[in-house]
C-alpha positions as CSV (number, residue, x, y, z in Angstrom):
1,M,13.4,-10.2,4.4
2,N,10.9,-10.1,6.7
3,S,11.0,-9.2,10.3
4,K,10.2,-11.5,13.2
5,T,9.9,-8.9,16.0
6,S,7.1,-6.9,14.8
7,Y,3.7,-7.8,13.0
8,F,4.3,-5.8,10.0
9,G,8.2,-5.6,10.0
10,V,8.7,-1.9,11.0
11,D,11.0,-2.2,13.9
12,S,13.8,0.3,12.9
13,V,14.1,3.8,11.5
14,Y,15.6,2.4,8.4
15,D,12.1,0.3,8.2
16,I,10.0,3.6,9.0
17,A,12.0,5.4,6.2
18,R,11.5,2.6,3.4
19,V,7.6,2.7,4.5
20,A,7.8,6.7,4.2
21,V,9.5,6.5,0.7
22,I,6.8,3.9,-0.7
23,A,4.1,6.1,0.9
24,A,5.5,9.1,-0.9
25,L,6.0,7.3,-4.1
26,Y,2.2,6.6,-4.2
27,V,1.2,10.1,-3.5
28,V,3.8,11.3,-6.1
29,I,2.3,9.0,-8.7
30,T,-1.4,9.5,-8.0
31,M,-1.0,13.5,-8.2
32,V,1.1,13.4,-11.3
33,L,-1.8,11.5,-12.9
34,A,-4.7,13.3,-10.9
35,A,-6.7,13.5,-14.0
36,F,-7.4,9.9,-14.0
37,S,-6.7,9.1,-10.3
38,F,-9.8,10.8,-9.0
39,G,-13.2,10.8,-10.0
40,P,-16.2,8.3,-10.3
41,V,-13.8,6.0,-12.1
42,Q,-10.6,5.9,-10.6
43,V,-7.7,4.7,-12.6
44,R,-4.5,4.8,-10.6
45,L,-1.2,3.5,-12.0
46,A,0.2,3.6,-8.4
47,E,-1.9,0.6,-7.4
48,M,0.9,-1.5,-9.1
49,L,2.7,-0.9,-5.7
50,N,0.0,-3.1,-4.2
51,L,2.2,-6.0,-5.6
52,L,5.1,-5.0,-2.9
53,A,3.0,-6.9,-0.2
54,I,4.3,-10.2,-1.7
55,Y,8.0,-9.4,-1.2
56,N,7.7,-7.8,2.4
57,K,5.4,-7.3,4.8
58,R,6.1,-3.8,5.7
59,Y,4.5,-2.5,2.5
60,V,1.2,-3.8,4.0
61,L,1.2,-0.7,5.8
62,A,3.1,1.7,3.5
63,V,0.7,1.7,0.6
64,P,-2.7,2.3,2.7
65,I,-0.8,5.2,4.0
66,G,0.2,6.4,0.8
67,V,-3.6,6.0,-0.2
68,A,-4.8,7.9,2.7
69,L,-2.4,10.7,2.0
70,A,-3.3,11.0,-1.6
71,N,-7.0,10.9,-1.2
72,L,-6.6,14.0,1.3
73,S,-7.3,16.0,-2.0
74,S,-9.9,13.9,-3.5
75,P,-13.1,15.5,-4.1
76,Y,-15.0,12.7,-2.2
77,G,-13.3,13.5,1.1
78,V,-13.5,11.3,3.9
79,V,-15.6,8.6,2.2
80,D,-12.8,8.4,-0.3
81,I,-10.0,8.5,2.3
82,V,-11.6,5.9,4.6
83,W,-13.0,3.2,2.4
84,G,-9.9,3.7,-0.1
85,S,-7.4,3.3,2.6
86,L,-9.5,0.4,4.2
87,S,-9.9,-1.6,1.0
88,T,-6.5,-1.2,0.0
89,F,-5.3,-2.5,3.5
90,A,-7.4,-5.4,3.0
91,T,-6.1,-6.3,-0.5
92,M,-2.8,-6.0,0.7
93,L,-3.1,-8.3,3.5
94,V,-4.8,-10.8,1.1
95,F,-1.7,-10.5,-1.3
96,Y,0.8,-10.9,1.6
97,Y,-1.1,-14.2,3.2
98,V,-1.6,-15.7,-0.1
99,A,2.1,-15.2,-1.3
100,K,3.1,-16.5,1.8
101,S,0.8,-19.7,1.8
102,C,2.2,-20.5,-1.9
103,L,5.7,-20.0,-0.7
104,I,4.8,-22.7,2.0
105,L,3.3,-25.0,-0.7
106,F,5.7,-24.5,-3.2
107,P,9.3,-23.5,-1.7
108,S,11.9,-22.8,-4.4
C-alpha cells in the first residue's frame, strides 16, 4: 500500500522502521558476501532488493540508504558511496514509475 501523505511513503515511525530494516538487510547481505561485493567488478546478491520498488515507494529510499551504508567499507571510498547510491536511487525511481505505469495500463 502506498501512502498519499508523503512523496516516498514514509510518514510514521512504523514506516521508518521498515525502511531501516530493508537498509540493514542490504548491508548484512553485502557484508556477508564482501569478497564478491567490493572490487573492480562488484557482484552483489543484495541488489535483488531493488525489485522492492515495484511493490512500495518507501523502498525507493530504503535500498539506496543500504547501499550508502554498505559502501562505507568499500575500498573505493567516497566515489563508491556517492555514485553507487545515486545510481541505485535512479534505478529504483525508474522501477517504481515503470511499474506504476504498467499497473495503470494493465489493471488486474
